[in-house]
NUGU-87611 format. One record per residue (C-alpha): residue number from 1; residue in one letter; x, y negated, z. Coordinates in nm, 4 decimals. Layout:
# NUGU-87611
   num   residuo          x          y          z
   NUM         A          X          Y          Z
...
# end
This chain:
# NUGU-87611
   num   residuo          x          y          z
     1         X    19.3654   -29.0610     6.2130
     2         X    19.5827   -29.3560     6.1362
     3         X    19.9361   -29.4132     6.2624
     4         X    19.9642   -29.5170     6.6235
     5         X    20.1333   -29.8284     6.7519
     6         X    20.3090   -29.6266     7.0154
     7         X    20.5320   -29.7738     7.2867
     8         X    20.7497   -29.4651     7.2647
     9         X    21.1069   -29.5407     7.1704
    10         X    21.2882   -29.3470     6.9056
    11         X    21.4920   -29.1578     7.1858
    12         X    21.1701   -29.0814     7.3660
    13         X    21.0186   -28.9282     7.0574
    14         X    21.3369   -28.7321     7.0073
    15         X    21.3114   -28.6003     7.3572
    16         X    20.9489   -28.4866     7.2982
    17         X    21.0387   -28.3383     6.9616
    18         X    21.3193   -28.1460     7.1248
    19         X    21.0928   -28.0134     7.3985
    20         X    20.8299   -27.9112     7.1437
    21         X    21.1017   -27.7349     6.9312
    22         X    21.2226   -27.5483     7.2364
    23         X    20.8656   -27.4407     7.3218
    24         X    20.8204   -27.3298     6.9543
    25         X    21.1264   -27.1156     6.9606
    26         X    21.0333   -26.9592     7.3062
    27         X    20.6810   -26.8822     7.1771
    28         X    20.8054   -26.7311     6.8466
    29         X    21.0495   -26.5032     7.0396
    30         X    20.7856   -26.4037     7.2921
    31         X    20.5343   -26.3260     7.0197
    32         X    20.7888   -26.1108     6.8428
    33         X    20.8620   -25.9194     7.1641
    34         X    20.5032   -25.8724     7.2524
    35         X    20.4170   -25.7687     6.9107
    36         X    20.6779   -25.4982     6.9222
    37         X    20.5581   -25.3727     7.2647
    38         X    20.1960   -25.3786     7.1451
    39         X    20.2452   -25.0914     6.8885
    40         X    19.9967   -24.8136     6.9296
    41         X    20.1290   -24.5290     7.1473
    42         X    20.0431   -24.1694     7.1475
    43         X    19.7984   -24.1046     7.4356
    44         X    19.7157   -23.7378     7.3874
    45         X    19.5586   -23.5591     7.6731
    46         X    19.8200   -23.2907     7.7099
    47         X    20.1291   -23.5263     7.6833
    48         X    20.0158   -23.8082     7.9199
    49         X    19.8246   -23.7984     8.2431
    50         X    19.4874   -23.9665     8.2775
    51         X    19.6126   -24.2476     8.5072
    52         X    19.9024   -24.3084     8.2710
    53         X    19.6588   -24.3458     7.9793
    54         X    19.4511   -24.5932     8.1769
    55         X    19.7644   -24.7905     8.2754
    56         X    19.8678   -24.7986     7.9027
    57         X    19.5217   -24.9149     7.7976
    58         X    19.5144   -25.1860     8.0603
    59         X    19.8659   -25.3015     7.9704
    60         X    19.7677   -25.3176     7.6007
    61         X    19.4709   -25.5380     7.6896
    62         X    19.6901   -25.7656     7.8989
    63         X    19.9488   -25.7860     7.6218
    64         X    19.6778   -25.8700     7.3701
    65         X    19.5396   -26.1508     7.5936
    66         X    19.8822   -26.2991     7.6534
    67         X    19.9546   -26.2753     7.2818
    68         X    19.6400   -26.4669     7.2117
    69         X    19.7141   -26.7429     7.4506
    70         X    20.0651   -26.7702     7.3056
    71         X    19.9269   -26.7929     6.9514
    72         X    19.6995   -27.0711     7.0630
    73         X    19.9776   -27.2592     7.2320
    74         X    20.1985   -27.2053     6.9260
    75         X    19.9332   -27.3710     6.7113
    76         X    19.9104   -27.6633     6.9511
    77         X    20.2968   -27.7065     6.9449
    78         X    20.3012   -27.6958     6.5658
    79         X    20.0150   -27.9422     6.5487
    80         X    20.2040   -28.1796     6.7823
    81         X    20.5186   -28.1628     6.5651
    82         X    20.3010   -28.2445     6.2597
    83         X    20.1488   -28.5435     6.4437
    84         X    20.5023   -28.6683     6.5239
    85         X    20.5881   -28.6469     6.1435
    86         X    20.2615   -28.8147     6.0544
    87         X    20.3057   -29.0961     6.2959
    88         X    19.9868   -29.0098     6.4803
    89         X    20.1482   -28.8544     6.7902
    90         X    20.0731   -29.0011     7.1181
    91         X    19.7211   -29.1336     7.0728
    92         X    19.4395   -28.9856     7.2827
    93         X    19.1781   -28.8093     7.0670
    94         X    18.9079   -28.9102     7.3215
    95         X    18.9574   -29.2871     7.3702
    96         X    19.2286   -29.3779     7.1284
    97         X    19.4553   -29.5085     7.4072
    98         X    19.8265   -29.4391     7.3978
    99         X    19.9224   -29.1398     7.6162
   100         X    20.2010   -29.2274     7.8585
   101         X    20.5434   -29.0854     7.7814
   102         X    20.5604   -28.9192     8.1232
   103         X    20.2438   -28.7148     8.0449
   104         X    20.3790   -28.6254     7.6985
   105         X    20.7083   -28.4877     7.8588
   106         X    20.4978   -28.2606     8.0913
   107         X    20.2377   -28.1686     7.8273
   108         X    20.3995   -28.2509     7.4926
   109         X    20.1238   -28.0782     7.2855
   110         X    19.8481   -28.2734     7.4722
   111         X    19.5687   -28.4394     7.2616
   112         X    19.4233   -28.6514     7.5431
   113         X    19.5203   -28.8953     7.8113
   114         X    19.4674   -28.7858     8.1736
   115         X    19.1451   -28.9818     8.2126
   116         X    18.9869   -28.8028     7.9035
   117         X    19.1171   -28.4702     8.0180
   118         X    18.9461   -28.5231     8.3498
   119         X    18.6276   -28.6172     8.1770
   120         X    18.6172   -28.9642     8.3430
# end
């Protein structure tokens, strides 16, 4: 993709970059915490009751799902930061139009304008 002629001012790009960096930091911390809590636990029959084992297995599944979603979002944030550096940030991957600043502040990692996201 080529560089976008974006109507975003330098201060707006700085605001979006700051939001992306804040999200990146939050996701990295969360993944570290969830990784620590997802360590295998001893679920032997005689040390833990059956319902406790079921709860532990369910919690492990929920933690794994959350971790996967966070990893996907982390990838999107990193990609958005790369697009800012490349000068391609702010263009819709669908129609090529400029994504409005207001949308970028709400969804800074977005790849599409609202119309393309809706499928219109």
